[in-house]
C-alpha positions as CSV (number, residue, x, y, z in Angstrom):
1,M,111.1,99.3,120.0
2,K,108.6,99.6,117.1
3,D,107.4,96.6,115.1
4,G,109.9,96.0,112.3
5,E,112.6,98.2,113.9
6,L,115.0,95.4,114.4
7,S,114.7,94.4,110.7
8,I,115.2,97.9,109.5
9,M,118.3,98.0,111.7
10,Q,119.5,94.8,110.1
11,I,119.0,96.3,106.7
12,L,120.8,99.5,107.6
13,K,123.9,97.4,108.7
14,L,124.0,95.9,105.2
15,L,123.7,99.3,103.4
16,H,126.8,101.3,102.3
17,A,126.5,104.6,100.4
18,D,129.1,103.4,97.9
19,L,126.9,100.4,97.0
20,I,123.9,102.7,96.2
21,F,123.7,103.8,92.6
22,P,121.1,106.6,91.9
23,N,120.1,107.1,88.2
24,L,122.2,104.2,87.0
25,E,122.4,104.0,83.3
26,T,122.1,100.4,81.9
27,V,121.2,98.8,78.6
28,D,119.4,95.7,80.0
29,R,119.3,93.4,83.0
30,D,122.6,91.7,82.1
31,D,124.4,95.0,81.9
32,L,122.8,96.0,85.3
33,F,123.9,92.8,86.9
34,N,127.4,93.1,85.5
35,K,127.8,96.7,86.8
36,M,126.4,96.0,90.3
37,C,128.2,92.7,90.7
38,T,131.5,94.1,89.5
39,I,131.4,96.8,92.2
40,L,130.3,94.3,94.9
41,N,133.2,92.1,93.9
42,E,135.8,94.9,93.7
43,K,134.8,96.1,97.2
44,G,135.2,92.6,98.6
45,F,131.6,91.8,99.4
46,V,131.2,88.9,96.9
47,K,133.2,86.3,95.0
48,A,133.6,86.6,91.2
49,S,131.1,83.7,91.0
50,F,128.3,86.0,92.3
51,L,127.5,87.4,88.9
52,K,126.9,84.0,87.4
53,G,125.0,82.8,90.5
54,I,122.7,85.8,90.5
55,S,122.1,85.6,86.7
56,N,121.4,81.8,86.8
57,R,119.1,82.2,89.8
58,E,117.1,85.0,88.2
59,K,116.4,82.8,85.2
60,I,114.9,80.1,87.4
61,Y,113.4,82.2,90.2
62,P,112.6,85.7,88.8
63,T,112.4,88.5,91.3
64,G,110.6,91.3,89.4
65,L,107.6,92.8,91.2
66,E,104.9,95.0,89.7
67,M,104.2,97.7,92.3
68,G,101.6,99.9,90.6
69,N,103.3,102.7,88.8
70,Y,106.8,101.3,89.3
71,G,108.7,98.0,89.3
72,C,111.2,96.6,91.8
73,A,113.4,93.6,91.7
74,L,115.1,91.8,94.6
75,P,117.8,89.6,92.9
76,H,119.9,87.4,95.2
77,T,121.7,84.1,95.0
78,D,123.2,81.3,97.2
79,V,125.4,82.2,100.2
80,E,128.5,80.5,98.9
81,H,129.0,83.4,96.5
82,V,129.1,86.0,99.3
83,I,132.2,87.1,101.4
84,N,130.6,89.9,103.4
85,P,126.9,90.6,103.5
86,A,125.5,93.7,101.8
87,I,122.6,95.1,100.0
88,A,123.3,97.1,96.8
89,I,120.6,99.5,95.6
90,A,120.1,101.0,92.1
91,T,117.6,103.4,90.8
92,L,117.6,103.3,87.0
93,K,117.5,106.1,84.5
94,R,115.5,103.9,82.2
95,P,113.7,100.8,83.4
96,V,114.9,97.3,82.5
97,K,112.8,94.2,82.0
98,F,112.6,91.5,84.6
99,N,110.4,88.4,84.7
100,V,107.7,88.6,87.3
101,M,108.2,86.7,90.6
102,G,106.0,83.7,90.6
103,D,105.0,84.2,86.9
104,S,108.0,84.0,84.7
105,S,105.9,84.2,81.6
106,N,105.2,87.9,82.3
107,E,107.7,90.8,82.4
108,V,107.8,94.0,84.4
109,E,109.7,97.2,83.8
110,V,111.9,97.6,86.9
111,N,113.0,101.0,88.1
112,I,114.6,100.0,91.5
113,I,116.8,97.1,92.4
114,F,117.7,95.8,95.8
115,M,120.5,93.3,95.2
116,L,121.0,91.0,98.2
117,A,124.4,89.5,99.0
118,L,123.7,87.6,102.2
119,H,126.0,85.1,103.8
120,K,123.4,83.3,106.0
121,K,120.4,81.6,104.4
122,E,118.2,82.3,107.3
123,D,118.7,86.0,106.9
124,Q,117.1,86.0,103.4
125,V,113.6,85.5,104.7
126,V,113.8,88.3,107.3
127,I,115.5,90.8,104.9
128,L,113.1,90.0,102.0
129,K,110.1,90.4,104.3
130,E,111.4,93.8,105.5
131,L,112.2,94.9,102.0
132,A,108.7,93.8,100.8
133,T,107.2,96.1,103.4
134,L,109.5,98.9,102.4
135,I,108.8,98.7,98.7
136,Q,105.1,98.7,99.2
137,N,105.3,102.2,100.7
138,V,104.8,104.4,97.7
139,D,106.1,107.5,99.5
140,V,109.4,105.8,100.4
141,I,109.9,104.4,96.9
142,T,109.1,107.8,95.3
143,A,111.6,109.5,97.6
144,I,114.2,106.8,96.8
145,R,113.6,107.2,93.1
146,E,114.0,111.0,93.3
147,A,117.2,110.8,95.4
148,T,120.4,111.9,93.8
149,S,123.0,110.3,96.2
150,G,123.6,107.1,98.1
151,N,123.6,109.0,101.4
152,E,120.2,110.5,100.6
153,I,118.8,107.1,99.9
154,L,120.3,105.8,103.2
155,E,118.6,108.6,105.1
156,I,115.3,107.8,103.4
157,I,115.5,104.2,104.4
158,K,116.7,105.1,107.9
159,N,113.6,107.3,108.3
160,S,111.2,105.1,106.5
161,D,109.1,104.5,109.6
162,N,108.2,108.2,109.4
163,F,106.3,107.6,106.1
164,T,102.7,106.4,106.1
165,I,101.5,103.4,104.1
């Protein structure tokens, strides 16, 4: 087993093609959160309180990351808002502003969102670490941004170890 393979497998178990939204059209971060959280709730992954939880947490602990020529965000919230664990992914038609992780006084234009709905606190560190590795790979992120379907994005992530950093 390659380094990180177990973590990629953990991530793949949390991904579902119907929770991946390529070229999502949104007005702003609140609209983005509303759209993604509504679908997560309708599909039984999160409680109705997830939207408020993720919005409140983002204000205190922003998750925007400047990654060179693109921006990513990894919004998540407390486990009590989650029914079944999942990761929802969105690529955006037009970027939205997020405050920068670790520096809430600055903003970043975000193109890709990995919204985590995890039901075990200890899983957050492992999943965030693996996602951090994934989003640092420009080839993987470029392929994800260019993908037109949830299944295509799933395949890119599944084969991400074939890309070089």
